[in-house]
C-alpha positions as a Markdown table, in Angstrom:
| # | Residue | x | y | z |
|---|---|---|---|---|
| 1 | Met | 78.0 | -22.7 | 92.4 |
| 2 | Arg | 78.0 | -20.4 | 95.4 |
| 3 | Ile | 76.2 | -22.3 | 98.2 |
| 4 | Leu | 75.2 | -20.9 | 101.6 |
| 5 | Ile | 75.2 | -23.5 | 104.4 |
| 6 | Leu | 73.0 | -22.7 | 107.4 |
| 7 | Gly | 74.5 | -24.7 | 110.3 |
| 8 | Gly | 77.8 | -25.8 | 108.6 |
| 9 | Gly | 79.4 | -26.9 | 111.9 |
| 10 | Ser | 77.2 | -29.9 | 112.4 |
| 11 | Phe | 78.0 | -33.5 | 111.6 |
| 12 | Val | 75.8 | -33.4 | 108.6 |
| 13 | Gly | 76.9 | -29.9 | 107.6 |
| 14 | Arg | 80.5 | -31.0 | 107.7 |
| 15 | Ala | 79.9 | -33.8 | 105.3 |
| 16 | Ile | 77.9 | -31.5 | 102.9 |
| 17 | Val | 80.7 | -28.8 | 102.9 |
| 18 | Thr | 83.3 | -31.5 | 102.2 |
| 19 | Ala | 81.2 | -32.9 | 99.3 |
| 20 | Leu | 80.7 | -29.4 | 97.9 |
| 21 | Leu | 84.4 | -28.6 | 98.0 |
| 22 | Asn | 85.2 | -31.9 | 96.4 |
| 23 | Asp | 82.9 | -31.0 | 93.6 |
| 24 | Ser | 84.5 | -27.5 | 93.2 |
| 25 | His | 81.6 | -25.5 | 94.5 |
| 26 | Gln | 82.0 | -22.4 | 96.7 |
| 27 | Pro | 80.4 | -22.8 | 100.1 |
| 28 | Thr | 79.8 | -20.1 | 102.7 |
| 29 | Leu | 79.1 | -21.1 | 106.3 |
| 30 | Phe | 76.5 | -19.4 | 108.5 |
| 31 | Ser | 76.5 | -20.5 | 112.2 |
| 32 | Arg | 77.1 | -19.4 | 115.7 |
| 33 | Gly | 80.8 | -20.1 | 115.3 |
| 34 | Lys | 80.9 | -22.2 | 118.4 |
| 35 | Thr | 81.5 | -25.7 | 116.9 |
| 36 | Gly | 83.7 | -26.9 | 114.1 |
| 37 | Val | 85.5 | -23.5 | 114.0 |
| 38 | Glu | 88.8 | -25.3 | 113.1 |
| 39 | Leu | 87.3 | -26.9 | 110.0 |
| 40 | Phe | 87.5 | -25.5 | 106.5 |
| 41 | Pro | 89.9 | -22.6 | 107.1 |
| 42 | Ser | 89.6 | -21.4 | 103.5 |
| 43 | Val | 85.8 | -21.2 | 103.6 |
| 44 | Pro | 84.1 | -17.9 | 104.3 |
| 45 | Arg | 82.2 | -17.8 | 107.6 |
| 46 | Leu | 79.3 | -15.6 | 108.7 |
| 47 | Ile | 78.3 | -15.5 | 112.3 |
| 48 | Gly | 74.7 | -15.4 | 113.5 |
| 49 | Asp | 72.2 | -17.1 | 115.8 |
| 50 | Arg | 69.0 | -18.7 | 114.6 |
| 51 | Asp | 67.6 | -19.1 | 118.1 |
| 52 | Thr | 67.7 | -15.4 | 118.7 |
| 53 | Gly | 66.8 | -14.4 | 115.1 |
| 54 | Asp | 70.2 | -12.8 | 114.4 |
| 55 | Tyr | 70.6 | -12.9 | 110.7 |
| 56 | Ala | 72.4 | -9.6 | 110.3 |
| 57 | Ala | 75.4 | -11.3 | 108.7 |
| 58 | Leu | 73.2 | -12.2 | 105.7 |
| 59 | Lys | 72.2 | -8.7 | 104.8 |
| 60 | Asp | 74.7 | -8.7 | 101.9 |
| 61 | Gly | 75.7 | -11.2 | 99.3 |
| 62 | Ser | 73.9 | -13.6 | 97.0 |
| 63 | Trp | 74.0 | -17.4 | 96.5 |
| 64 | Asp | 72.9 | -19.9 | 93.9 |
| 65 | Ala | 71.4 | -22.0 | 96.6 |
| 66 | Val | 71.1 | -22.3 | 100.4 |
| 67 | Val | 71.3 | -25.6 | 102.2 |
| 68 | Asp | 69.5 | -25.5 | 105.5 |
| 69 | Thr | 70.8 | -28.1 | 107.9 |
| 70 | Ser | 69.7 | -26.4 | 111.2 |
| 71 | Gly | 66.1 | -25.4 | 110.7 |
| 72 | Tyr | 63.9 | -27.0 | 113.4 |
| 73 | Phe | 61.2 | -24.5 | 114.1 |
| 74 | Pro | 59.2 | -22.6 | 111.4 |
| 75 | Arg | 60.6 | -19.3 | 112.6 |
| 76 | His | 64.1 | -20.6 | 111.7 |
| 77 | Val | 63.2 | -21.0 | 108.1 |
| 78 | Asp | 60.9 | -18.0 | 107.9 |
| 79 | Gln | 63.5 | -15.6 | 109.3 |
| 80 | Ala | 66.2 | -17.0 | 107.1 |
| 81 | Met | 64.0 | -16.6 | 104.0 |
| 82 | Asp | 63.1 | -13.0 | 105.0 |
| 83 | Ala | 66.8 | -12.2 | 105.5 |
| 84 | Leu | 67.8 | -13.6 | 102.2 |
| 85 | Gly | 65.0 | -12.2 | 100.2 |
| 86 | Asp | 65.5 | -12.8 | 96.4 |
| 87 | Arg | 69.2 | -13.2 | 96.8 |
| 88 | Val | 69.2 | -17.0 | 96.7 |
| 89 | Gly | 68.1 | -19.2 | 93.8 |
| 90 | Arg | 67.2 | -22.5 | 95.5 |
| 91 | Tyr | 66.4 | -23.5 | 99.0 |
| 92 | Leu | 67.4 | -27.1 | 100.0 |
| 93 | Phe | 66.0 | -28.1 | 103.4 |
| 94 | Ile | 67.3 | -31.0 | 105.5 |
| 95 | Ser | 64.0 | -32.3 | 107.0 |
| 96 | Ala | 63.5 | -35.8 | 108.6 |
| 97 | Gln | 61.6 | -39.1 | 108.2 |
| 98 | Ala | 59.6 | -38.0 | 111.3 |
| 99 | Val | 57.4 | -35.9 | 109.0 |
| 100 | Tyr | 55.5 | -38.9 | 107.9 |
| 101 | Val | 52.5 | -40.5 | 109.6 |
| 102 | Gln | 53.5 | -43.6 | 111.4 |
| 103 | Glu | 50.3 | -45.7 | 111.3 |
| 104 | Gly | 48.8 | -47.5 | 108.3 |
| 105 | Val | 51.9 | -47.3 | 106.2 |
| 106 | Gly | 53.5 | -50.5 | 104.8 |
| 107 | Pro | 57.1 | -51.4 | 104.0 |
| 108 | Gly | 58.5 | -49.6 | 100.9 |
| 109 | Ser | 56.6 | -46.4 | 101.5 |
| 110 | Asp | 57.8 | -43.5 | 99.4 |
| 111 | Glu | 57.7 | -39.7 | 99.4 |
| 112 | Asn | 53.9 | -39.7 | 98.7 |
| 113 | Thr | 53.2 | -41.0 | 102.2 |
| 114 | Pro | 50.9 | -38.7 | 104.1 |
| 115 | Leu | 52.6 | -36.1 | 106.4 |
| 116 | Arg | 51.7 | -35.5 | 110.0 |
| 117 | Pro | 49.7 | -32.4 | 110.8 |
| 118 | Pro | 52.0 | -29.4 | 111.2 |
| 119 | Val | 52.9 | -27.8 | 114.5 |
| 120 | Arg | 53.9 | -24.2 | 114.0 |
| 121 | Asp | 55.1 | -23.0 | 117.4 |
| 122 | Pro | 56.0 | -25.8 | 119.8 |
| 123 | Asp | 57.3 | -25.0 | 123.2 |
| 124 | Glu | 60.0 | -27.6 | 122.8 |
| 125 | Leu | 61.0 | -30.4 | 120.4 |
| 126 | Thr | 59.9 | -33.8 | 121.5 |
| 127 | Asp | 58.9 | -37.1 | 119.8 |
| 128 | Ala | 55.5 | -35.6 | 119.4 |
| 129 | Thr | 56.5 | -32.2 | 118.0 |
| 130 | Tyr | 59.8 | -32.7 | 116.1 |
| 131 | Gly | 58.3 | -34.2 | 113.0 |
| 132 | Pro | 55.3 | -31.9 | 112.9 |
| 133 | Ala | 57.5 | -28.8 | 113.3 |
| 134 | Lys | 59.6 | -30.0 | 110.3 |
| 135 | Val | 56.4 | -30.4 | 108.3 |
| 136 | Ala | 55.6 | -26.7 | 109.0 |
| 137 | Cys | 59.1 | -25.8 | 107.9 |
| 138 | Glu | 58.6 | -27.7 | 104.7 |
| 139 | Gln | 55.3 | -26.0 | 104.0 |
| 140 | Asp | 56.7 | -22.5 | 104.5 |
| 141 | Ile | 59.7 | -23.2 | 102.2 |
| 142 | Leu | 57.4 | -24.7 | 99.5 |
| 143 | Ala | 55.1 | -21.7 | 99.8 |
| 144 | Arg | 58.0 | -19.3 | 99.2 |
| 145 | Phe | 60.1 | -21.2 | 96.7 |
| 146 | Gly | 57.8 | -23.5 | 94.9 |
| 147 | Asp | 59.7 | -25.7 | 92.4 |
| 148 | Arg | 62.9 | -24.0 | 93.6 |
| 149 | Ala | 62.5 | -25.9 | 96.9 |
| 150 | Ser | 64.3 | -29.2 | 97.5 |
| 151 | Ile | 63.4 | -31.3 | 100.6 |
| 152 | Val | 65.7 | -34.1 | 101.8 |
| 153 | Arg | 64.3 | -36.4 | 104.4 |
| 154 | Pro | 67.1 | -38.4 | 106.0 |
| 155 | Gly | 66.7 | -41.5 | 108.1 |
| 156 | Lys | 69.1 | -42.1 | 111.0 |
| 157 | Val | 72.4 | -40.7 | 109.8 |
| 158 | Ala | 75.7 | -42.5 | 110.5 |
| 159 | Gly | 79.3 | -42.3 | 109.5 |
| 160 | Pro | 82.6 | -40.7 | 110.4 |
| 161 | His | 82.6 | -37.7 | 112.8 |
| 162 | Asp | 79.2 | -38.7 | 114.2 |
| 163 | Asn | 79.0 | -37.3 | 117.8 |
| 164 | Gln | 75.8 | -39.2 | 118.7 |
| 165 | Asp | 75.3 | -42.7 | 119.9 |
| 166 | Gly | 73.7 | -44.6 | 117.0 |
| 167 | Leu | 75.8 | -46.9 | 114.9 |
| 168 | Thr | 78.8 | -45.8 | 116.9 |
| 169 | Tyr | 77.3 | -47.4 | 120.0 |
| 170 | Trp | 77.1 | -50.8 | 118.4 |
| 171 | Val | 80.6 | -50.4 | 116.8 |
| 172 | Arg | 82.0 | -49.9 | 120.2 |
| 173 | Glu | 80.0 | -52.8 | 121.8 |
| 174 | Thr | 81.1 | -55.3 | 119.1 |
| 175 | Ala | 84.7 | -54.2 | 118.9 |
| 176 | Arg | 85.3 | -55.7 | 122.4 |
| 177 | Gly | 84.0 | -59.1 | 121.3 |
| 178 | Gly | 82.2 | -61.6 | 123.5 |
| 179 | Arg | 78.8 | -60.9 | 125.0 |
| 180 | Val | 76.6 | -58.2 | 123.4 |
| 181 | Glu | 73.4 | -57.4 | 125.1 |
| 182 | Leu | 70.3 | -56.9 | 123.0 |
| 183 | Pro | 67.4 | -55.4 | 125.0 |
| 184 | Gly | 64.9 | -55.6 | 122.1 |
| 185 | Asp | 63.5 | -57.7 | 119.3 |
| 186 | Pro | 66.4 | -59.2 | 117.3 |
| 187 | Glu | 64.3 | -58.9 | 114.1 |
| 188 | Gln | 63.6 | -55.2 | 114.5 |
| 189 | Pro | 64.5 | -53.3 | 111.2 |
| 190 | Val | 67.1 | -50.5 | 111.2 |
| 191 | Gln | 67.5 | -48.1 | 108.3 |
| 192 | Leu | 70.7 | -45.9 | 108.4 |
| 193 | Ile | 72.0 | -43.5 | 105.8 |
| 194 | Asp | 75.8 | -42.9 | 105.5 |
| 195 | Val | 76.3 | -39.2 | 105.9 |
| 196 | Arg | 78.5 | -39.2 | 102.8 |
| 197 | Asp | 75.7 | -40.6 | 100.7 |
| 198 | Leu | 73.4 | -37.9 | 102.1 |
| 199 | Ala | 75.9 | -35.2 | 101.2 |
| 200 | Thr | 76.3 | -36.6 | 97.7 |
| 201 | Leu | 72.6 | -36.4 | 97.2 |
| 202 | Val | 72.5 | -32.8 | 98.3 |
| 203 | Val | 75.3 | -31.9 | 95.9 |
| 204 | Arg | 73.6 | -33.7 | 93.0 |
| 205 | Leu | 70.2 | -32.0 | 93.7 |
| 206 | Leu | 71.9 | -28.6 | 93.6 |
| 207 | Ala | 74.0 | -29.3 | 90.5 |
| 208 | Asp | 71.0 | -30.6 | 88.7 |
| 209 | Asn | 68.7 | -27.8 | 89.9 |
| 210 | Arg | 66.2 | -30.5 | 91.0 |
| 211 | Gly | 63.3 | -29.8 | 93.3 |
| 212 | Gly | 60.9 | -32.1 | 95.2 |
| 213 | Ala | 61.1 | -34.3 | 98.2 |
| 214 | Phe | 63.6 | -37.2 | 98.6 |
| 215 | Asn | 63.9 | -40.0 | 101.2 |
| 216 | Ala | 67.6 | -40.2 | 102.1 |
| 217 | Val | 67.7 | -43.7 | 103.6 |
| 218 | Gly | 69.9 | -46.7 | 103.2 |
| 219 | Glu | 69.2 | -50.4 | 103.1 |
| 220 | Ser | 66.8 | -51.8 | 105.8 |
| 221 | Val | 68.5 | -54.5 | 107.9 |
| 222 | Thr | 67.6 | -56.2 | 111.2 |
| 223 | Ile | 69.3 | -55.0 | 114.3 |
| 224 | Thr | 70.9 | -58.5 | 114.5 |
| 225 | Ser | 72.4 | -58.1 | 111.1 |
| 226 | Leu | 73.7 | -54.7 | 112.0 |
| 227 | Ile | 75.4 | -56.1 | 115.1 |
| 228 | Glu | 76.9 | -58.9 | 113.1 |
| 229 | Thr | 78.1 | -56.5 | 110.4 |
| 230 | Cys | 79.8 | -54.3 | 113.1 |
| 231 | Ala | 81.5 | -57.4 | 114.6 |
| 232 | Ala | 82.8 | -58.5 | 111.2 |
| 233 | Ala | 84.2 | -55.0 | 110.6 |
| 234 | Ala | 86.1 | -55.3 | 113.9 |
| 235 | Gly | 87.2 | -58.9 | 113.3 |
| 236 | Thr | 85.6 | -60.0 | 116.5 |
| 237 | Thr | 83.3 | -62.9 | 117.5 |
| 238 | Val | 80.2 | -61.9 | 119.5 |
| 239 | Glu | 77.3 | -63.6 | 121.3 |
| 240 | Ile | 74.1 | -61.7 | 121.0 |
| 241 | Val | 72.3 | -62.1 | 124.4 |
| 242 | Pro | 68.6 | -61.1 | 124.9 |
| 243 | Val | 68.2 | -59.0 | 128.0 |
| 244 | Pro | 65.2 | -57.1 | 129.5 |
| 245 | Ala | 64.1 | -54.0 | 127.6 |
| 246 | Arg | 66.0 | -50.7 | 128.2 |
| 247 | Arg | 66.7 | -47.7 | 126.1 |
| 248 | Val | 69.7 | -48.1 | 123.8 |
| 249 | Pro | 70.5 | -46.5 | 120.4 |
| 250 | Leu | 68.6 | -47.6 | 117.3 |
| 251 | Leu | 66.1 | -49.7 | 119.3 |
| 252 | Gln | 62.6 | -48.1 | 119.2 |
| 253 | Pro | 60.1 | -50.8 | 120.2 |
| 254 | Gly | 57.1 | -48.4 | 120.1 |
| 255 | Trp | 57.5 | -47.4 | 116.5 |
| 256 | Pro | 56.0 | -49.4 | 113.6 |
| 257 | Trp | 58.6 | -51.4 | 111.7 |
| 258 | Ser | 57.5 | -49.9 | 108.4 |
| 259 | Thr | 59.0 | -46.6 | 109.4 |
| 260 | Arg | 62.4 | -48.2 | 109.0 |
| 261 | Gln | 61.6 | -49.8 | 105.7 |
| 262 | Arg | 61.2 | -46.8 | 103.4 |
| 263 | Ser | 61.9 | -46.7 | 99.7 |
| 264 | Ala | 65.0 | -44.8 | 98.6 |
| 265 | Ala | 64.2 | -45.3 | 94.9 |
| 266 | Lys | 63.6 | -41.6 | 94.1 |
| 267 | Ala | 66.8 | -40.5 | 95.8 |
| 268 | Arg | 68.8 | -43.3 | 94.1 |
| 269 | Ala | 67.5 | -42.1 | 90.7 |
| 270 | Ala | 68.6 | -38.6 | 91.6 |
| 271 | Gly | 72.2 | -39.8 | 92.2 |
| 272 | Met | 72.4 | -40.8 | 95.8 |
| 273 | Pro | 75.0 | -43.6 | 96.3 |
| 274 | Ser | 74.5 | -46.7 | 98.5 |
| 275 | Thr | 77.5 | -47.2 | 100.7 |
| 276 | Pro | 77.4 | -50.7 | 102.2 |
| 277 | Leu | 76.8 | -50.8 | 105.9 |
| 278 | Ser | 80.0 | -52.8 | 106.3 |
| 279 | Val | 82.0 | -49.9 | 104.9 |
| 280 | Thr | 80.3 | -47.4 | 107.1 |
| 281 | Ala | 80.9 | -49.5 | 110.2 |
| 282 | Ala | 84.5 | -50.1 | 109.3 |
| 283 | Asp | 85.1 | -46.3 | 108.8 |
| 284 | Val | 83.4 | -45.5 | 112.1 |
| 285 | Leu | 85.5 | -48.1 | 113.8 |
| 286 | Ala | 88.7 | -46.7 | 112.4 |
| 287 | Glu | 87.7 | -43.3 | 113.7 |
| 288 | Val | 86.8 | -44.7 | 117.2 |
| 289 | Arg | 90.1 | -46.5 | 117.4 |
| 290 | Gly | 92.0 | -43.4 | 116.4 |
| 291 | Arg | 90.5 | -41.2 | 119.1 |
């Protein structure tokens, strides 16, 4: 299949391109050409800028599907769809768990959970506008593509090549051994998704021509269990020490715990693997130590 990747230089985009190549698909990358330019030298690249509405590079060519990893504002997806016209078969959009309402939802909620009211033109992306802007993006894609739209809603993504402090922060903290400060509730749930599992889900949805929405989330564990898993991967002994609250990765005291206890049953049925957290932590640690 010929697949156009919007934003292929990102952490998630990199994993998706790798998975597509491993499955003998033919990706084309569309990005600003400022990050990840050394990756995938054999893959065609088209240069544009979604923030300025520069989609001139997409005026020619056709693809079986597009994977949109970098659509944050409705104008991003609207302009991309206008530029592509009828020259793409399926539109797969990487959305977010932040599209769901947070209150009144119990553990194990699925893709039928009510969505937040859409925000169509936010001045900036904040905790209050990020999810609603993604909702608006989803709505526009569904209006244009109908059953040829696939919506993937990842949780917190982790794995090799992650350039953000999520799991990587705790891998580093536990690799030193000894005292590990925990400025939050030790029972708070955390729900990560290995980026390679996310990428495999994307490839399966495209190969099976499957539409609909899918929660790309992993097993829900406590933050204490996550810390202990990271320490085990490093072969260290740690003492988890409660300390006054402060902002650290993966701790979100104001969010309902159920938002980190979603059901992944639909995505699993569609072919998403379930990489154990211990494997993800070990692979992230190997990368950290190799830098």
